[in-house]
ZAMARGU-4260 file (C-alpha; in steps of 0.2 Angstrom, whole numbers, plus 5000, padded with zeros to 4 digits):
<rodrens>
0) 6072/5870/5551 | 6089/5863/5544 | 6106/5866/5553 | 6122/5870/5544 | 6135/5857/5543
5) 6152/5863/5537 | 6161/5850/5527 | 6179/5848/5522 | 6186/5833/5511 | 6203/5826/5514
10) 6212/5833/5499 | 6226/5844/5505 | 6240/5854/5497 | 6254/5865/5504 | 6243/5880/5508
15) 6228/5870/5514 | 6233/5856/5525 | 6220/5845/5535 | 6225/5855/5551 | 6221/5871/5542
20) 6204/5864/5536 | 6200/5859/5554 | 6204/5876/5561 | 6193/5884/5547 | 6179/5872/5551
25) 6180/5877/5569 | 6179/5895/5566 | 6164/5893/5554 | 6154/5886/5569 | 6155/5902/5578
30) 6162/5893/5593 | 6178/5903/5595 | 6168/5919/5595 | 6158/5914/5610 | 6172/5910/5621
35) 6176/5923/5634 | 6193/5926/5640 | 6198/5914/5654 | 6184/5902/5650 | 6188/5884/5655
40) 6185/5874/5639 | 6182/5855/5640 | 6189/5847/5624 | 6179/5831/5625 | 6187/5816/5615
45) 6190/5798/5616 | 6209/5794/5617 | 6207/5776/5615 | 6212/5760/5624 | 6230/5755/5622
50) 6231/5743/5608 | 6217/5752/5598 | 6224/5763/5584 | 6208/5770/5576 | 6206/5784/5588
55) 6207/5803/5583 | 6226/5807/5580 | 6233/5820/5592 | 6238/5833/5579 | 6219/5836/5576
60) 6217/5839/5594 | 6232/5851/5595 | 6225/5861/5581 | 6208/5864/5590 | 6218/5867/5607
65) 6228/5881/5598 | 6213/5889/5591 | 6204/5889/5608 | 6220/5897/5616 | 6220/5911/5603
70) 6202/5915/5607 | 6207/5917/5626 | 6200/5901/5632 | 6209/5888/5644 | 6207/5871/5636
75) 6209/5854/5644 | 6207/5837/5636 | 6194/5826/5645 | 6185/5810/5646 | 6178/5800/5660
80) 6182/5783/5669 | 6174/5768/5661 | 6161/5755/5668 | 6169/5740/5659 | 6186/5732/5662
85) 6200/5739/5654 | 6214/5752/5656 | 6203/5767/5660 | 6193/5762/5675 | 6202/5775/5686
90) 6210/5792/5683 | 6228/5786/5685 | 6226/5772/5672 | 6216/5783/5661 | 6229/5797/5661
95) 6243/5785/5658 | 6233/5777/5643 | 6230/5795/5636 | 6249/5798/5637 | 6253/5781/5629
100) 6242/5785/5615 | 6251/5802/5612 | 6240/5814/5621 | 6254/5822/5631 | 6254/5841/5636
105) 6269/5843/5624 | 6259/5835/5609 | 6242/5841/5612 | 6245/5858/5620 | 6233/5856/5635
110) 6232/5845/5650 | 6223/5829/5652 | 6210/5830/5666 | 6198/5815/5669 | 6182/5823/5671
115) 6174/5812/5685 | 6189/5812/5696 | 6200/5798/5703 | 6187/5784/5705 | 6173/5791/5695
120) 6164/5800/5710 | 6166/5818/5705 | 6148/5819/5700 | 6134/5832/5698 | 6116/5826/5697
125) 6109/5837/5683 | 6090/5838/5683 | 6082/5831/5667 | 6064/5827/5671 | 6064/5817/5655
130) 6054/5801/5650 | 6068/5790/5656 | 6080/5800/5667 | 6075/5812/5682 | 6093/5817/5686
135) 6108/5813/5675 | 6125/5809/5683 | 6137/5821/5674 | 6155/5821/5677 | 6160/5837/5687
140) 6174/5842/5676 | 6162/5843/5661 | 6148/5851/5671 | 6159/5865/5678 | 6167/5869/5662
145) 6162/5885/5654 | 6161/5878/5636 | 6163/5862/5628 | 6168/5855/5611 | 6166/5837/5606
150) 6179/5830/5594 | 6172/5813/5589 | 6180/5799/5578 | 6165/5793/5569 | 6164/5774/5568
155) 6152/5760/5571 | 6146/5755/5588 | 6140/5738/5595 | 6126/5746/5605 | 6121/5762/5595
160) 6125/5757/5577 | 6137/5772/5577 | 6147/5782/5588 | 6148/5801/5585 | 6144/5818/5594
165) 6129/5812/5604 | 6137/5796/5611 | 6153/5806/5615 | 6144/5819/5625 | 6131/5807/5633
170) 6139/5791/5638 | 6156/5800/5637 | 6151/5813/5650 | 6143/5801/5662 | 6151/5795/5678
175) 6152/5776/5679 | 6136/5776/5690 | 6128/5786/5675 | 6135/5773/5663 | 6127/5759/5673
180) 6110/5768/5672 | 6112/5770/5653 | 6117/5752/5651 | 6104/5744/5663 | 6092/5739/5650
185) 6104/5731/5639 | 6103/5712/5641 | 6115/5701/5630 | 6113/5682/5629 | 6123/5668/5622
190) 6118/5658/5607 | 6125/5641/5613 | 6126/5634/5596 | 6138/5647/5590 | 6149/5648/5606
195) 6166/5641/5603 | 6171/5640/5622 | 6186/5652/5620 | 6182/5661/5637 | 6186/5678/5630
200) 6170/5684/5636 | 6173/5677/5654 | 6190/5687/5654 | 6182/5703/5648 | 6167/5703/5660
205) 6171/5716/5674 | 6155/5710/5683 | 6159/5692/5684 | 6143/5688/5676 | 6149/5675/5663
210) 6153/5657/5667 | 6157/5642/5657 | 6145/5628/5659 | 6150/5609/5659 | 6147/5609/5640
215) 6160/5622/5638 | 6147/5635/5633 | 6146/5652/5640 | 6131/5658/5650 | 6127/5676/5657
220) 6119/5679/5674 | 6107/5693/5670 | 6106/5697/5689 | 6125/5701/5689 | 6126/5708/5671
225) 6129/5727/5670 | 6125/5728/5652 | 6141/5736/5647 | 6141/5724/5631 | 6160/5722/5631
230) 6157/5703/5629 | 6147/5707/5613 | 6163/5715/5605 | 6176/5703/5611 | 6167/5687/5605
235) 6176/5680/5590 | 6161/5669/5585 | 6148/5683/5587 | 6139/5672/5598 | 6133/5686/5610
240) 6119/5697/5603 | 6110/5710/5612 | 6092/5707/5616 | 6085/5723/5607 | 6067/5719/5609
245) 6069/5726/5627 | 6085/5736/5626 | 6084/5748/5611 | 6071/5761/5616 | 6077/5764/5634
250) 6095/5765/5629 | 6093/5777/5615 | 6081/5788/5624 | 6091/5788/5640 | 6107/5792/5630
255) 6098/5807/5622 | 6093/5814/5639 | 6110/5812/5645 | 6117/5822/5630 | 6104/5836/5634
260) 6110/5836/5652 | 6128/5837/5648 | 6125/5853/5637 | 6112/5860/5648 | 6122/5874/5657
265) 6134/5879/5643 | 6123/5893/5637 | 6126/5888/5618 | 6145/5888/5620 | 6146/5871/5612
270) 6153/5864/5595 | 6154/5847/5587 | 6167/5841/5575 | 6165/5823/5568 | 6180/5815/5559
275) 6175/5803/5546 | 6192/5794/5545 | 6197/5776/5548 | 6179/5772/5551 | 6180/5756/5561
280) 6166/5744/5565 | 6167/5746/5584 | 6170/5759/5598 | 6188/5764/5602 | 6185/5757/5619
285) 6193/5740/5614 | 6212/5736/5615 | 6211/5732/5596 | 6201/5738/5581 | 6195/5730/5565
290) 6198/5737/5547 | 6188/5752/5542 | 6173/5746/5532 | 6170/5762/5521 | 6182/5774/5513
295) 6187/5790/5522 | 6176/5805/5519 | 6182/5820/5528 | 6178/5832/5543 | 6161/5839/5548
300) 6158/5853/5560 | 6142/5861/5567 | 6134/5868/5582 | 6120/5855/5581 | 6125/5837/5588
305) 6110/5829/5580 | 6112/5836/5563 | 6131/5832/5562 | 6127/5814/5567 | 6113/5812/5555
310) 6124/5819/5541 | 6139/5808/5546 | 6128/5792/5546 | 6121/5797/5529 | 6138/5799/5522
315) 6144/5783/5529 | 6129/5773/5522 | 6132/5782/5505 | 6151/5778/5505 | 6162/5766/5496
320) 6163/5749/5505 | 6180/5742/5507 | 6188/5726/5503 | 6195/5715/5517 | 6182/5723/5529
325) 6166/5717/5536 | 6157/5724/5521 | 6170/5717/5508 | 6164/5728/5494 | 6146/5725/5496
330) 6141/5741/5487 | 6123/5735/5486 | 6120/5737/5505 | 6111/5753/5508 | 6112/5753/5527
335) 6130/5749/5529 | 6129/5754/5548 | 6116/5740/5551 | 6126/5728/5540 | 6142/5730/5550
340) 6135/5732/5568 | 6119/5722/5567 | 6110/5737/5575 | 6095/5741/5563 | 6086/5754/5573
345) 6101/5766/5575 | 6091/5781/5569 | 6081/5780/5585 | 6094/5790/5595 | 6093/5804/5582
350) 6074/5804/5582 | 6072/5805/5601 | 6086/5818/5602 | 6077/5829/5590 | 6061/5826/5599
355) 6067/5833/5615 | 6075/5848/5607 | 6094/5844/5606 | 6095/5848/5588 | 6087/5845/5570
360) 6089/5829/5559 | 6087/5841/5544 | 6104/5848/5538 | 6112/5858/5524 | 6130/5854/5520
365) 6141/5868/5516 | 6157/5862/5507 | 6172/5872/5512 | 6185/5860/5505 | 6194/5872/5494
</rodrens>
């Protein structure tokens, strides 16, 4: 059975702004009608690292917050602490980063609450009994919320191929301990012939797993490596690929099971909006972002996280490649996601998520642009 995906393009006029379109899309999902008065509503987003400017602009978030308030809910903006080194490893730095990137109470209309607490230890072990995960470590602030809406900036991703709704509610709702479990099968390695000895990977590695050898080539100690893959993204020479022969299936399947756990107690009070704008090659976790590789598309909304991610990926792959990007007008490339990220099996996450009942990969796009 196909799921409905409500789509609005980015054309606007005086009586139909992009914020008005966002509000209309949200209403069409039925999410607002399912909110009960006083419900604590988790608005799950990624407010980006400082230095990254590809993340979702705060006005879109404010628009969603205002609609939730009108429906009688109590929204809060939320994300979790990170596993990798950066400016979001504890709640203090995390909140300060959100504020620096524009997500203040005045701008967004709702408070920022880091869902897993000060140091990532506010955790609920949610039973999954899945193929890969017995219990998922879900952030307490997400688990105890009455409803959840995912606002995802759709982009490329160095582990999954793309980052959308599923990644936002799986990796994004896991505590650092949960993130470690998700990453544990990812094993990067250095291609010595490509390494330029810049030491950027050494600086980026929070686990201290990377050392420079006498030949000025980086080497990764698999016993210390947490699998966060930050080194993959920061390497300017692209000398650190992921060993997908062993990592792909476990990571994708564990991620789908974590997504299911994050939604498990919401009673259907969930919605998902993907923004296909500024479609950058990597996650917004980095303190920089490369140029978008395809043209902007629009905004998608649905009650099905699998369908919305499948539709988003299909639109990106069918989109116009951009000059001065990693694709550089390579229109002949049919799988633009794989071409940009190197992840050829990105569809595995969607297949397994569908198999365990999170949603359907079949969808019907309902255009509500006018």
